C-alpha positions, 0 to 999 in steps of 0.5 A: 879523557881517553884518546882513541888510537888510530885503527888500520883499515880492516878491508884489503881495499882500505889498506891498499888506499892507505899505502897509496896515500902514504906513498903519495905523501912521501913522493910529495915530500921528496919533490923539493929535494929532487928539484934541488938536485936537478936545478943545481946540476953542473953548478957544483965544483971543488976548490981545485976547479971552481972558476975564478970569480970576484966574490966568494960568499960564506954562509954562517954556521954557528959560533962556539963560545964566540968562535966559528964552529968547526963546520963554519971554520971549514967554510972559512978555510976554503974561502981563505984558500981561494983568496990566497990562490987568487981565485976570488978577490973579495969574501962576503961573510953573511950570518946572524947578528940579531943579538948583541952577544951573538955576532957571526959576521964579525967572528967570521971576519976575524977568523979570515984575517987571522988566516991570511985574508986582508980585512979590507977584502972581507965584507960583512952582511949582518942580516943573513938570518937564513939562506934566502935572506943572504942570497937576496941581500947579496944581490940587492944590498951588496950588488953581487951578480956572480959568486962562488958559494961556500958551505957544507955538501948537505947545504950547498945545493940549496944555497946555489938554487936560492942564489940563482933564483935571487939573481946571483949566478952561482957556483957552489963549493961543498967543503968536507965535514966529519960525518958526526951527529951534526952532519946527519942532523944537517942532512935530515934537515935539508929534506924539510928545508928544501920545501921552504926553499921551493916556497921562497923561489915561488913567492920571493918573500922580502928578507927579514931585514933589507935596508939600504944598499951597501957599497962594501963589495964594490969598494973592496973590488975596486981596491983589489988587485986583478 
């Protein structure tokens, strides 16, 4: 079976309509990304000027041989810095533990304790399968109403927008990252992920797993010095 190649319009008017359709498609594709930039204006900070907040939320970013990937390690280093400086009191680590042999939250917890954050100040969310799930669970399961979010720059705007939509008043800290293949992949992926984020905000789907409320954050805060 021969597959016919698509042919360009032969007339000038037809080619003009094709260009208009392509341009309209590009504009529509970029609208969600534009919304992310507009909706998070003024919500991004650095480690030096982020407001003092009770809770920091660190999103998972993959494991290498059971250890945090370099990208995830950078996020955790930022959280450890904020804790040591007294700018946050509790760290909520949220990631994927959908398989017995893959446990992001425990690896994140171990890394933080090895870098000076007491274990009793780290709370684990084992069902943070994506950014929306992590934000919704932070509010509904862990009772977080205000937080500093920590991720890479290419992801932090989406994290802030989704957590704000989920009811968590948020500031975002975008940590530095080497501009390697992973960074460019992440940046490109965000263009498409912005579309899903917009749908999540509009339809507010339930997380893949919700479960019962967890008192971990409240307990950690109650025991943490002010």
